[in-house]
C-alpha positions in Angstrom: 0.0 0.0 0.0 1.0 3.6 -0.4 1.6 5.8 2.7 1.9 9.6 2.7 3.9 11.0 5.6 3.8 14.8 6.7 5.9 16.3 9.1 5.0 19.3 11.6 7.4 21.2 13.7 5.4 20.7 16.8 2.4 19.2 18.4 0.4 22.4 18.4 0.2 22.5 14.8 -0.8 18.8 14.8 -3.7 19.3 17.2 -4.9 22.3 15.2 -4.9 20.2 11.9 -6.6 17.4 13.5 -9.3 19.7 15.3 -9.8 21.1 11.7 -9.8 17.9 9.9 -7.4 19.3 7.6 -3.7 19.2 6.7 -1.5 21.3 4.5 2.2 22.2 3.9 4.4 25.3 4.2 4.7 27.8 1.6 7.9 28.1 -0.4 9.7 30.7 -2.8 11.2 28.3 -5.1 8.9 28.2 -8.1 10.3 24.9 -9.3 9.9 23.3 -6.2 6.3 24.4 -5.9 5.3 23.3 -9.3 6.6 19.8 -8.6 4.8 19.7 -5.2 1.7 20.8 -6.8 1.9 18.0 -9.6 2.6 15.3 -6.6 -0.2 16.7 -4.5 -2.8 16.2 -7.7 -1.6 12.5 -7.6 -2.6 11.9 -4.0 -6.1 10.2 -4.2 -8.9 10.7 -1.9 -8.9 7.5 0.3 -5.1 7.4 0.6 -3.6 6.6 3.9 -1.3 9.1 5.6 0.6 9.7 8.7 1.9 12.7 10.7 5.4 13.0 12.3 6.3 15.6 14.9 9.8 17.1 14.6 9.6 18.3 18.2 9.0 14.8 19.7 10.7 12.9 16.9 7.6 10.7 16.8 4.9 9.5 14.3 1.5 10.2 15.4 -2.1 10.4 14.0 -2.5 8.0 11.1 -5.3 9.4 8.9 -7.5 8.9 5.7 -7.5 11.6 2.9 -10.8 13.1 2.5 -10.4 15.5 -0.4 -8.0 16.5 -3.2 -5.2 19.0 -2.1 -6.5 22.5 -3.2 -3.7 24.2 -5.2 -5.8 27.3 -5.5 -6.3 27.9 -1.7 -4.1 29.2 1.1 -5.3 28.3 4.6 -4.7 31.0 7.2 -7.2 30.3 9.8 -6.1 27.0 11.2 -2.5 27.6 12.0 -0.4 30.5 13.0 1.0 30.9 9.6 -0.5 30.3 6.1 -0.1 26.9 4.7 -0.8 25.7 1.1 -2.3 22.8 -0.7 -4.8 22.1 2.1 -6.8 18.7 2.0 -9.3 17.4 4.4 -8.5 14.3 6.5 -10.2 11.8 8.8 -7.8 11.4 11.6 -7.9 7.8 13.0 -6.2 9.0 16.4 -4.9 11.9 18.1 -1.3 13.3 19.1 -2.0 11.6 22.7 -0.5 8.5 21.1 2.9 8.7 19.5 5.5 6.2 18.1 9.2 7.3 18.6 11.7 6.7 15.8 13.6 4.3 18.0 10.5 2.3 18.8 9.3 2.4 15.1 12.7 0.7 14.2 12.1 -2.1 16.7 8.4 -2.9 15.7 7.6 -1.8 12.1 8.5 -4.9 10.2 9.8 -3.3 7.1 12.3 -1.0 9.1 14.2 -4.0 10.2 17.8 -3.1 9.4 16.8 0.0 7.5 16.9 3.7 8.1 13.7 5.4 9.3 13.5 7.6 6.4 13.3 4.7 3.9 9.9 4.1 4.9 8.6 7.5 6.2 9.2 10.4 4.0 9.1 13.0 6.6 11.4 15.6 5.0 9.6 18.7 3.5 10.9 18.0 0.0 9.0 14.7 0.1 5.5 16.2 0.9 2.9 14.3 -1.2 5.3 11.6 -2.2 4.1 8.2 -1.1 6.3 5.4 0.3 5.4 1.7 -0.3 4.6 0.0 3.1 3.4 -3.5 3.7 0.0 -4.3 5.3 1.8 -5.5 8.3 3.4 -2.1 8.8 0.1 -0.4 8.4 -1.4 -2.7 11.1 1.4 -2.0 13.6 1.0 1.7 12.9 -2.8 1.5 13.7 -2.4 -0.7 16.6 0.0 1.7 18.3 -1.6 5.2 17.2 -5.2 4.9 16.5 -7.8 5.5 19.1 
């Protein structure tokens, strides 16, 4: 299955997005980067699975289902303290109360055995809207650990 990973600087932003049922990404001044990201965002299907990653706690949190296409025409300025772009609706399957640290993920997510965390979870900003292939067993572990 395909899994989309999105990073956030802190839990406050994650709570805000979960409360709004919405996620988005930071703005960029690099027009080539923006064009590529818009193209990748357009390929993310409704019904896709995603997961959030918190840079502050270095943990995975909140698996979700994508509920709308990313809107390339809209900038979201009411959910977070700064404007974010390419907003899309999500159905959270948990809350940030449950987190899975990088170290623990390396121990219990089957496909991470002997690999780097970033091979499965594309949490760097340049990889927004880029899916990784994960095994059903990996998703099952994430749901068991993080869904509420």
